[in-house]
C-alpha positions as CSV (number, residue, x, y, z in Angstrom):
1,M,-24.0,26.1,-7.5
2,L,-21.9,26.6,-4.4
3,T,-23.1,29.1,-1.9
4,I,-20.9,31.3,0.4
5,L,-21.4,28.7,3.2
6,D,-20.3,25.8,0.9
7,K,-17.1,27.7,-0.1
8,Y,-16.4,28.7,3.5
9,I,-16.6,25.0,4.7
10,L,-14.7,23.7,1.7
11,K,-11.9,26.2,2.4
12,K,-11.7,25.0,6.0
13,Y,-11.9,21.4,4.8
14,F,-8.9,21.6,2.4
15,T,-6.9,24.0,4.4
16,T,-7.1,22.0,7.6
17,F,-6.3,18.8,5.7
18,G,-3.3,20.4,4.0
19,V,-2.1,21.7,7.4
20,M,-2.5,18.2,8.9
21,L,-0.4,16.7,6.2
22,G,2.1,19.5,6.5
23,L,2.4,18.8,10.2
24,F,2.6,15.1,10.3
25,A,4.7,14.4,7.1
26,P,7.8,16.1,8.6
27,I,7.3,14.2,11.8
28,G,7.3,10.9,9.9
29,I,10.4,12.0,8.0
30,V,12.2,12.9,11.3
31,I,11.3,9.6,12.9
32,D,12.5,7.7,9.8
33,V,15.8,9.7,9.7
34,S,16.5,9.0,13.3
35,E,16.1,5.3,12.7
36,K,18.3,5.2,9.6
37,I,20.9,8.0,10.1
38,N,23.7,5.5,11.1
39,K,23.1,3.4,8.0
40,I,22.8,6.4,5.8
41,L,26.2,7.8,7.1
42,S,28.0,4.5,7.0
43,N,26.9,3.7,3.5
44,N,27.9,7.2,2.2
45,I,24.6,7.6,0.4
46,P,24.5,10.6,-2.1
47,L,22.4,13.5,-0.9
48,L,20.3,13.6,-4.1
49,D,19.4,9.9,-3.6
50,I,18.4,10.7,0.1
51,M,16.2,13.6,-1.0
52,Y,14.5,11.5,-3.7
53,Y,14.0,8.7,-1.2
54,Y,12.2,11.1,1.2
55,Y,10.1,12.5,-1.6
56,N,8.8,9.0,-2.3
57,F,8.7,8.2,1.5
58,T,6.3,11.2,1.9
59,I,4.0,9.9,-0.8
60,Y,4.1,6.4,0.8
61,F,3.6,7.8,4.3
62,M,0.7,10.1,3.4
63,N,-1.1,7.4,1.4
64,L,-0.7,4.9,4.3
65,L,-2.2,7.2,6.9
66,F,-4.5,9.3,4.7
67,P,-7.7,8.2,6.4
68,I,-6.4,9.3,9.9
69,F,-5.2,12.7,8.6
70,L,-8.5,13.4,6.9
71,F,-10.6,12.3,9.8
72,L,-8.7,14.3,12.4
73,S,-8.7,17.4,10.1
74,V,-12.5,17.3,9.8
75,I,-12.9,16.6,13.5
76,W,-10.6,19.6,14.3
77,F,-12.3,22.3,12.2
78,T,-15.9,21.1,12.7
79,S,-15.3,21.0,16.5
80,K,-14.0,24.6,16.3
81,M,-17.1,25.7,14.4
82,A,-19.3,24.0,17.0
83,N,-17.4,25.6,19.9
84,D,-17.7,29.0,18.2
85,S,-21.4,28.4,17.8
86,E,-21.2,28.7,14.1
87,I,-23.0,25.4,13.5
88,I,-25.8,26.5,15.8
89,A,-26.2,29.8,13.8
90,I,-26.1,27.9,10.5
91,L,-28.8,25.4,11.5
92,S,-30.9,28.2,13.2
93,S,-31.0,30.1,9.9
94,G,-33.2,27.3,8.5
95,I,-30.5,25.2,6.8
96,S,-31.1,21.5,7.4
97,F,-28.3,19.3,8.8
98,T,-28.4,17.4,5.5
99,R,-27.8,20.6,3.5
100,F,-25.1,21.6,6.0
101,L,-23.4,18.2,5.2
102,K,-23.3,19.0,1.4
103,P,-19.8,20.8,1.3
104,F,-18.3,18.0,3.4
105,V,-19.5,15.4,0.9
106,I,-18.1,17.5,-2.0
107,G,-14.8,17.8,-0.2
108,A,-14.7,14.1,0.5
109,F,-15.5,13.4,-3.2
110,I,-12.6,15.6,-4.5
111,I,-10.2,14.0,-2.0
112,S,-11.4,10.5,-3.0
113,V,-10.8,11.2,-6.7
114,I,-7.3,12.5,-6.0
115,V,-6.4,9.5,-3.7
116,L,-7.9,7.1,-6.3
117,L,-5.8,8.5,-9.1
118,M,-2.7,8.6,-7.0
119,G,-3.3,5.0,-5.9
120,F,-3.6,3.9,-9.6
121,F,-0.5,5.7,-11.0
122,I,1.6,7.8,-8.6
123,V,1.8,5.7,-5.4
124,P,3.0,2.5,-7.2
125,K,5.9,4.4,-8.8
126,A,6.8,6.0,-5.4
127,N,6.6,2.6,-3.7
128,D,8.9,1.2,-6.4
129,E,11.6,3.9,-5.9
130,F,11.1,3.8,-2.1
131,N,11.8,0.0,-2.1
132,K,14.7,0.3,-4.5
133,F,16.5,2.7,-2.2
134,R,16.0,0.4,0.8
135,Y,17.2,-2.6,-1.2
136,T,20.2,-0.7,-2.6
137,Y,21.5,1.0,0.6
138,L,19.7,-0.4,3.7
139,R,19.6,-4.1,3.2
140,N,22.3,-6.7,4.2
141,G,25.7,-5.9,5.7
142,G,24.3,-3.5,8.2
143,R,21.2,-2.9,6.1
144,E,17.7,-3.9,7.0
145,D,15.7,-6.8,5.6
146,M,12.5,-5.1,4.6
147,L,10.9,-8.2,3.1
148,G,10.4,-10.3,6.2
149,D,8.5,-13.5,5.5
150,N,8.4,-12.6,1.8
151,T,12.1,-13.1,1.1
152,D,11.7,-16.7,-0.2
153,V,9.8,-16.9,-3.5
154,F,8.5,-20.2,-4.8
155,R,6.3,-20.2,-7.9
156,Q,4.7,-22.7,-10.2
157,I,5.0,-21.0,-13.6
158,S,3.3,-23.8,-15.6
159,D,1.9,-27.3,-15.2
160,N,5.4,-28.8,-15.1
161,E,7.8,-25.9,-14.3
162,Y,8.8,-24.6,-10.9
163,I,11.1,-21.8,-9.8
164,Y,12.6,-20.7,-6.4
165,V,14.7,-17.8,-5.3
166,N,16.0,-17.0,-1.8
167,S,16.0,-13.2,-2.1
168,F,15.5,-10.5,-4.6
169,D,17.3,-7.2,-5.2
170,G,15.0,-4.7,-6.9
171,A,17.6,-2.2,-7.7
172,S,19.9,-4.5,-9.7
173,K,17.0,-6.9,-10.8
174,T,18.9,-9.8,-9.3
175,A,17.7,-12.9,-7.5
176,Y,19.8,-15.1,-5.3
177,N,20.0,-18.9,-4.9
178,F,17.9,-19.5,-8.0
179,T,16.5,-23.0,-8.8
180,Y,14.5,-24.0,-11.9
181,E,12.9,-27.5,-12.1
182,K,11.3,-29.1,-15.2
183,F,9.1,-32.2,-14.9
184,T,7.9,-34.7,-17.4
185,K,5.0,-36.9,-16.5
186,D,5.5,-36.2,-12.8
187,K,9.2,-37.1,-13.0
188,L,12.0,-34.6,-12.7
189,A,13.6,-34.1,-16.2
190,Y,16.2,-31.6,-15.2
191,K,17.1,-29.0,-12.6
192,I,19.0,-25.8,-13.1
193,S,20.6,-23.9,-10.1
194,A,22.6,-20.7,-9.9
195,S,24.0,-18.6,-7.0
196,R,22.3,-15.6,-8.7
197,I,20.3,-14.7,-11.7
198,Q,20.0,-11.3,-13.2
199,W,17.5,-9.8,-15.7
200,N,18.9,-8.0,-18.7
201,P,16.3,-5.4,-19.9
202,K,18.1,-4.8,-23.3
203,T,18.4,-8.4,-24.4
204,K,15.3,-9.6,-22.6
205,N,17.1,-12.6,-21.1
206,Y,18.7,-13.7,-17.9
207,T,22.3,-14.2,-16.9
208,M,23.0,-17.0,-14.4
209,Y,26.2,-17.1,-12.3
210,D,27.7,-20.4,-11.0
211,Y,25.4,-22.2,-13.3
212,V,24.7,-25.9,-12.8
213,K,22.3,-28.1,-14.8
214,R,21.5,-31.6,-13.8
215,T,19.7,-33.7,-16.4
216,V,18.1,-36.8,-14.9
217,G,18.9,-40.0,-16.8
218,G,17.8,-43.6,-16.6
219,L,21.1,-44.9,-15.1
220,D,23.1,-41.8,-14.4
221,D,22.7,-38.0,-14.5
222,K,24.3,-35.6,-16.9
223,L,26.0,-32.6,-15.2
224,E,26.7,-29.3,-17.0
225,K,28.5,-26.4,-15.3
226,A,29.5,-22.8,-16.2
227,D,30.7,-19.7,-14.3
228,K,28.3,-17.6,-16.3
229,K,25.5,-18.4,-18.7
230,D,22.8,-16.5,-20.6
231,A,19.4,-18.0,-21.1
232,K,15.7,-17.3,-21.8
233,F,13.0,-18.7,-19.5
234,N,9.3,-19.0,-19.6
235,F,8.8,-16.6,-16.7
236,D,8.9,-12.8,-16.2
237,L,10.9,-10.7,-13.8
238,E,7.7,-10.3,-11.6
239,D,7.7,-14.1,-11.1
240,I,10.9,-14.0,-9.0
241,T,9.9,-10.8,-7.2
242,P,8.5,-11.0,-3.6
243,V,4.7,-10.9,-3.4
244,V,4.2,-7.6,-1.6
245,Y,7.0,-5.8,-3.3
246,I,5.7,-6.4,-6.8
247,A,2.0,-5.9,-5.9
248,E,2.7,-2.4,-4.4
249,T,4.8,-1.2,-7.4
250,L,2.4,-2.0,-10.3
251,S,0.0,0.5,-11.8
252,L,-3.7,-0.5,-12.1
253,G,-3.4,-1.9,-15.6
254,K,-0.3,-3.9,-14.9
255,L,-1.6,-5.2,-11.6
256,N,-4.8,-6.4,-13.3
257,Q,-2.8,-8.2,-16.0
258,F,-0.5,-9.7,-13.4
259,I,-3.5,-10.9,-11.3
260,A,-5.1,-12.5,-14.4
261,K,-1.8,-14.3,-15.2
262,E,-1.5,-15.5,-11.6
263,K,-5.1,-16.8,-11.5
264,K,-4.4,-18.9,-14.6
265,R,-1.4,-20.4,-12.9
266,G,-3.4,-21.1,-9.7
267,S,-1.0,-19.0,-7.6
268,S,-1.2,-19.7,-3.9
269,T,-0.4,-16.1,-3.2
270,I,-3.2,-14.6,-5.3
271,N,-5.0,-13.2,-2.2
272,V,-2.1,-10.9,-1.5
273,Y,-2.4,-9.3,-4.9
274,L,-6.2,-9.1,-4.6
275,V,-5.9,-7.3,-1.3
276,V,-3.6,-4.6,-2.8
277,L,-6.0,-4.2,-5.8
278,Y,-9.2,-3.9,-3.7
279,K,-7.6,-1.4,-1.4
280,K,-7.0,0.9,-4.3
281,Y,-10.8,1.3,-4.4
282,S,-11.8,0.9,-0.8
283,I,-9.4,3.6,0.7
284,P,-11.0,6.5,-1.3
285,V,-14.5,5.3,-0.2
286,S,-13.4,5.5,3.4
287,A,-13.0,9.3,2.9
288,F,-16.8,9.6,2.6
289,I,-17.4,7.4,5.6
290,L,-14.9,9.0,7.9
291,T,-16.0,12.5,6.9
292,I,-19.6,11.8,7.8
293,I,-18.5,10.2,11.1
294,A,-16.3,13.2,11.9
295,V,-19.1,15.7,11.2
296,A,-21.6,13.7,13.2
297,V,-19.3,13.3,16.2
298,S,-18.0,16.9,16.3
299,S,-20.9,19.1,15.1
300,M,-22.4,19.2,18.6
301,K,-21.1,21.6,21.2
302,R,-19.7,19.6,24.2
303,R,-18.7,20.4,27.7
304,G,-15.3,18.9,27.0
305,G,-14.9,21.2,24.0
306,M,-12.6,20.2,21.1
307,G,-10.5,18.0,23.4
308,L,-13.3,15.5,23.9
309,S,-14.2,15.5,20.2
310,L,-10.6,14.9,19.2
311,A,-10.3,12.1,21.7
312,I,-13.3,10.4,20.2
313,G,-12.0,11.0,16.7
314,I,-8.6,9.5,17.5
315,A,-10.2,6.4,19.0
316,V,-12.5,6.0,15.9
317,A,-9.6,6.6,13.4
318,F,-7.3,4.1,15.0
319,S,-10.1,1.6,15.3
320,F,-10.7,1.9,11.6
321,V,-7.0,1.4,10.8
322,F,-6.9,-1.6,13.2
323,F,-9.8,-3.3,11.5
324,D,-8.3,-2.5,8.1
325,K,-4.9,-4.1,9.0
326,I,-6.4,-7.1,10.8
327,F,-8.8,-8.1,8.0
328,G,-6.1,-7.4,5.3
329,V,-3.7,-9.9,7.0
330,L,-6.6,-12.3,7.5
331,A,-7.3,-12.4,3.8
332,E,-3.6,-12.8,2.9
333,K,-2.9,-15.6,5.4
334,S,-6.2,-17.6,5.2
335,T,-9.1,-18.5,2.9
336,F,-11.1,-15.5,4.0
337,P,-12.5,-13.8,0.9
338,P,-10.2,-10.8,0.0
339,L,-13.0,-8.6,-1.3
340,L,-15.0,-9.0,2.0
341,A,-11.9,-8.5,4.1
342,V,-10.9,-5.3,2.4
343,W,-14.4,-3.8,2.4
344,F,-15.4,-5.0,5.9
345,P,-14.1,-2.0,7.7
346,N,-16.0,0.3,5.3
347,I,-19.2,-1.7,5.8
348,V,-18.9,-1.6,9.7
349,F,-18.0,2.0,9.9
350,G,-20.5,2.9,7.1
351,I,-23.2,1.5,9.4
352,L,-21.7,3.5,12.3
353,A,-21.8,6.6,10.1
354,I,-25.5,6.2,9.4
355,F,-26.3,5.7,13.1
356,L,-24.3,8.7,14.2
357,L,-25.7,10.8,11.4
358,R,-29.3,10.0,12.5
359,N,-28.5,11.0,16.1
360,A,-26.8,14.2,14.9
361,K,-29.8,15.2,12.9
362,R,-32.0,15.0,16.0
């Protein structure tokens, strides 16, 4: 049963968090608009497409920086309570610090559940639409290349089949500079190449353009050419999609299925998928850890007032994000275990939360 105190703190918790999101989301949009305004105008992008893009951008942006927003909001209103001597009055009335922490934990739990469900279902869809817009309007010919090192895709789809594409357009489901190689007893049987290959959702097959098939013979090779050719292959659209792009756009169930398939194939990029999967679970847990740290840091009345608490909070929040990014990249680019890499920031800051909480209770 929630008391008046619990409701009072929970109201401050959610209101301040909402205000923090409401303040920073427009700032993020303004910065993004300032970077892309020339490209948006030059490409004559429809207004509805722009509005839908920034709807998805807002979801992407808030999910990306959610730990910082939550941490700063708790720091803010808890520091204000401490400066107004509200916390002293609450603790002086006989309420223990552990009991005082209860509404904060409840608030963190509610936020965690929301973020967890969004990460499973809403954020992947937003990421998909967000990336489609950037592929369609902002890439090549004055458009940005958002894939970076993930443009080239090379996959082994079976024991004797390999595919390669140079780049992928998510909006049109088209890959460029496609190559397919089939081996028999460690020798190349035939090789198919095309300037581009497009997935056809209705017919469930692919259309290749500037098609060339070279069948390797004992004395000479057989060459087959066509301007356009439809064919079915033993690979899915996801197999020619860049690693990060596809991982971020799959719901939980589809991502688990995709990871299971990639493990069977012995994919060399499996760690990238695992990092995306594990982060869906680790980010909500960080809400608890950062909430406890924020309360422990800001519940004491300081000479520097709210400014000092906020300075400490910002330093801790960005340290958390720094650790999160560093170990995420480490897992993707090396043999470092993805599970440990993703959870390491939570482990480190969880220990810090316990230490600060013990000091705060004193």
